[in-house]
Chimera marker file (.cmm) of the C-alpha trace (Angstrom):
<marker_set name="trace">
<marker id="1" x="-11.982" y="79.981" z="49.721" r="1" g="1" b="0" radius="0.5"/>
<marker id="2" x="-8.841" y="81.832" z="49.652" r="1" g="1" b="0" radius="0.5"/>
<marker id="3" x="-7.454" y="79.702" z="52.389" r="1" g="1" b="0" radius="0.5"/>
<marker id="4" x="-8.152" y="76.674" z="50.425" r="1" g="1" b="0" radius="0.5"/>
<marker id="5" x="-6.224" y="78.212" z="47.400" r="1" g="1" b="0" radius="0.5"/>
<marker id="6" x="-3.336" y="79.046" z="49.507" r="1" g="1" b="0" radius="0.5"/>
<marker id="7" x="-3.177" y="75.587" z="51.006" r="1" g="1" b="0" radius="0.5"/>
<marker id="8" x="-3.234" y="73.938" z="47.617" r="1" g="1" b="0" radius="0.5"/>
<marker id="9" x="-0.453" y="76.293" z="46.383" r="1" g="1" b="0" radius="0.5"/>
<marker id="10" x="1.501" y="75.389" z="49.603" r="1" g="1" b="0" radius="0.5"/>
<marker id="11" x="0.984" y="71.602" z="49.222" r="1" g="1" b="0" radius="0.5"/>
<marker id="12" x="2.023" y="71.923" z="45.371" r="1" g="1" b="0" radius="0.5"/>
<marker id="13" x="5.170" y="73.807" z="46.387" r="1" g="1" b="0" radius="0.5"/>
<marker id="14" x="6.197" y="71.278" z="49.062" r="1" g="1" b="0" radius="0.5"/>
<marker id="15" x="5.500" y="68.370" z="46.713" r="1" g="1" b="0" radius="0.5"/>
<marker id="16" x="7.708" y="70.014" z="44.037" r="1" g="1" b="0" radius="0.5"/>
<marker id="17" x="10.520" y="70.590" z="46.414" r="1" g="1" b="0" radius="0.5"/>
<marker id="18" x="10.219" y="67.024" z="47.750" r="1" g="1" b="0" radius="0.5"/>
<marker id="19" x="10.436" y="65.852" z="44.060" r="1" g="1" b="0" radius="0.5"/>
<marker id="20" x="13.679" y="67.791" z="43.565" r="1" g="1" b="0" radius="0.5"/>
<marker id="21" x="15.100" y="66.284" z="46.549" r="1" g="1" b="0" radius="0.5"/>
<marker id="22" x="14.119" y="62.874" z="45.317" r="1" g="1" b="0" radius="0.5"/>
<marker id="23" x="15.556" y="63.634" z="41.798" r="1" g="1" b="0" radius="0.5"/>
<marker id="24" x="18.954" y="64.875" z="43.359" r="1" g="1" b="0" radius="0.5"/>
<marker id="25" x="19.062" y="61.664" z="45.586" r="1" g="1" b="0" radius="0.5"/>
<marker id="26" x="18.498" y="59.410" z="42.691" r="1" g="1" b="0" radius="0.5"/>
<marker id="27" x="21.120" y="61.312" z="40.670" r="1" g="1" b="0" radius="0.5"/>
<marker id="28" x="23.589" y="61.005" z="43.311" r="1" g="1" b="0" radius="0.5"/>
<marker id="29" x="22.930" y="57.173" z="43.732" r="1" g="1" b="0" radius="0.5"/>
<marker id="30" x="23.100" y="56.761" z="39.780" r="1" g="1" b="0" radius="0.5"/>
<marker id="31" x="26.306" y="58.729" z="39.751" r="1" g="1" b="0" radius="0.5"/>
<marker id="32" x="27.952" y="56.616" z="42.354" r="1" g="1" b="0" radius="0.5"/>
<marker id="33" x="27.022" y="53.396" z="40.698" r="1" g="1" b="0" radius="0.5"/>
<marker id="34" x="28.294" y="54.712" z="37.337" r="1" g="1" b="0" radius="0.5"/>
<marker id="35" x="31.576" y="55.657" z="39.035" r="1" g="1" b="0" radius="0.5"/>
<marker id="36" x="31.826" y="52.185" z="40.628" r="1" g="1" b="0" radius="0.5"/>
<marker id="37" x="31.230" y="50.626" z="37.315" r="1" g="1" b="0" radius="0.5"/>
<marker id="38" x="33.852" y="52.815" z="35.760" r="1" g="1" b="0" radius="0.5"/>
<marker id="39" x="36.552" y="51.881" z="38.453" r="1" g="1" b="0" radius="0.5"/>
<marker id="40" x="35.662" y="48.235" z="38.105" r="1" g="1" b="0" radius="0.5"/>
<marker id="41" x="36.246" y="48.493" z="34.446" r="1" g="1" b="0" radius="0.5"/>
<marker id="42" x="39.452" y="50.168" z="34.724" r="1" g="1" b="0" radius="0.5"/>
<marker id="43" x="40.662" y="47.606" z="37.277" r="1" g="1" b="0" radius="0.5"/>
<marker id="44" x="39.661" y="44.819" z="34.960" r="1" g="1" b="0" radius="0.5"/>
<marker id="45" x="41.521" y="46.399" z="32.145" r="1" g="1" b="0" radius="0.5"/>
<marker id="46" x="44.733" y="46.581" z="34.306" r="1" g="1" b="0" radius="0.5"/>
<marker id="47" x="44.257" y="42.950" z="35.520" r="1" g="1" b="0" radius="0.5"/>
<marker id="48" x="43.773" y="41.734" z="31.862" r="1" g="1" b="0" radius="0.5"/>
<marker id="49" x="46.920" y="43.692" z="30.761" r="1" g="1" b="0" radius="0.5"/>
<marker id="50" x="49.093" y="42.568" z="33.674" r="1" g="1" b="0" radius="0.5"/>
<marker id="51" x="48.029" y="38.908" z="32.958" r="1" g="1" b="0" radius="0.5"/>
<marker id="52" x="48.946" y="39.056" z="29.315" r="1" g="1" b="0" radius="0.5"/>
<marker id="53" x="52.229" y="40.720" z="30.009" r="1" g="1" b="0" radius="0.5"/>
<marker id="54" x="53.300" y="37.996" z="32.535" r="1" g="1" b="0" radius="0.5"/>
<marker id="55" x="51.846" y="35.124" z="30.287" r="1" g="1" b="0" radius="0.5"/>
<marker id="56" x="53.796" y="36.639" z="27.477" r="1" g="1" b="0" radius="0.5"/>
<marker id="57" x="57.040" y="36.632" z="29.380" r="1" g="1" b="0" radius="0.5"/>
<marker id="58" x="56.567" y="33.059" z="30.484" r="1" g="1" b="0" radius="0.5"/>
<marker id="59" x="56.022" y="31.973" z="26.826" r="1" g="1" b="0" radius="0.5"/>
<marker id="60" x="59.303" y="33.444" z="25.678" r="1" g="1" b="0" radius="0.5"/>
<link id1="1" id2="2" r="1" g="1" b="0" radius="0.2"/>
<link id1="2" id2="3" r="1" g="1" b="0" radius="0.2"/>
<link id1="3" id2="4" r="1" g="1" b="0" radius="0.2"/>
<link id1="4" id2="5" r="1" g="1" b="0" radius="0.2"/>
<link id1="5" id2="6" r="1" g="1" b="0" radius="0.2"/>
<link id1="6" id2="7" r="1" g="1" b="0" radius="0.2"/>
<link id1="7" id2="8" r="1" g="1" b="0" radius="0.2"/>
<link id1="8" id2="9" r="1" g="1" b="0" radius="0.2"/>
<link id1="9" id2="10" r="1" g="1" b="0" radius="0.2"/>
<link id1="10" id2="11" r="1" g="1" b="0" radius="0.2"/>
<link id1="11" id2="12" r="1" g="1" b="0" radius="0.2"/>
<link id1="12" id2="13" r="1" g="1" b="0" radius="0.2"/>
<link id1="13" id2="14" r="1" g="1" b="0" radius="0.2"/>
<link id1="14" id2="15" r="1" g="1" b="0" radius="0.2"/>
<link id1="15" id2="16" r="1" g="1" b="0" radius="0.2"/>
<link id1="16" id2="17" r="1" g="1" b="0" radius="0.2"/>
<link id1="17" id2="18" r="1" g="1" b="0" radius="0.2"/>
<link id1="18" id2="19" r="1" g="1" b="0" radius="0.2"/>
<link id1="19" id2="20" r="1" g="1" b="0" radius="0.2"/>
<link id1="20" id2="21" r="1" g="1" b="0" radius="0.2"/>
<link id1="21" id2="22" r="1" g="1" b="0" radius="0.2"/>
<link id1="22" id2="23" r="1" g="1" b="0" radius="0.2"/>
<link id1="23" id2="24" r="1" g="1" b="0" radius="0.2"/>
<link id1="24" id2="25" r="1" g="1" b="0" radius="0.2"/>
<link id1="25" id2="26" r="1" g="1" b="0" radius="0.2"/>
<link id1="26" id2="27" r="1" g="1" b="0" radius="0.2"/>
<link id1="27" id2="28" r="1" g="1" b="0" radius="0.2"/>
<link id1="28" id2="29" r="1" g="1" b="0" radius="0.2"/>
<link id1="29" id2="30" r="1" g="1" b="0" radius="0.2"/>
<link id1="30" id2="31" r="1" g="1" b="0" radius="0.2"/>
<link id1="31" id2="32" r="1" g="1" b="0" radius="0.2"/>
<link id1="32" id2="33" r="1" g="1" b="0" radius="0.2"/>
<link id1="33" id2="34" r="1" g="1" b="0" radius="0.2"/>
<link id1="34" id2="35" r="1" g="1" b="0" radius="0.2"/>
<link id1="35" id2="36" r="1" g="1" b="0" radius="0.2"/>
<link id1="36" id2="37" r="1" g="1" b="0" radius="0.2"/>
<link id1="37" id2="38" r="1" g="1" b="0" radius="0.2"/>
<link id1="38" id2="39" r="1" g="1" b="0" radius="0.2"/>
<link id1="39" id2="40" r="1" g="1" b="0" radius="0.2"/>
<link id1="40" id2="41" r="1" g="1" b="0" radius="0.2"/>
<link id1="41" id2="42" r="1" g="1" b="0" radius="0.2"/>
<link id1="42" id2="43" r="1" g="1" b="0" radius="0.2"/>
<link id1="43" id2="44" r="1" g="1" b="0" radius="0.2"/>
<link id1="44" id2="45" r="1" g="1" b="0" radius="0.2"/>
<link id1="45" id2="46" r="1" g="1" b="0" radius="0.2"/>
<link id1="46" id2="47" r="1" g="1" b="0" radius="0.2"/>
<link id1="47" id2="48" r="1" g="1" b="0" radius="0.2"/>
<link id1="48" id2="49" r="1" g="1" b="0" radius="0.2"/>
<link id1="49" id2="50" r="1" g="1" b="0" radius="0.2"/>
<link id1="50" id2="51" r="1" g="1" b="0" radius="0.2"/>
<link id1="51" id2="52" r="1" g="1" b="0" radius="0.2"/>
<link id1="52" id2="53" r="1" g="1" b="0" radius="0.2"/>
<link id1="53" id2="54" r="1" g="1" b="0" radius="0.2"/>
<link id1="54" id2="55" r="1" g="1" b="0" radius="0.2"/>
<link id1="55" id2="56" r="1" g="1" b="0" radius="0.2"/>
<link id1="56" id2="57" r="1" g="1" b="0" radius="0.2"/>
<link id1="57" id2="58" r="1" g="1" b="0" radius="0.2"/>
<link id1="58" id2="59" r="1" g="1" b="0" radius="0.2"/>
<link id1="59" id2="60" r="1" g="1" b="0" radius="0.2"/>
</marker_set>
């Protein structure tokens, strides 16, 4: 009986530690995709700004 209780507690602890690892892993993936999106947005802003600058010069 005691052995079964200890095993259940161990199993629960292992599962919760795995859960934390999975959460951290998902957080890192999410953070990377958010950073990628951010850099793409910044790059697009610069591209648009340069395009507008050059077309404005050509129109003059």
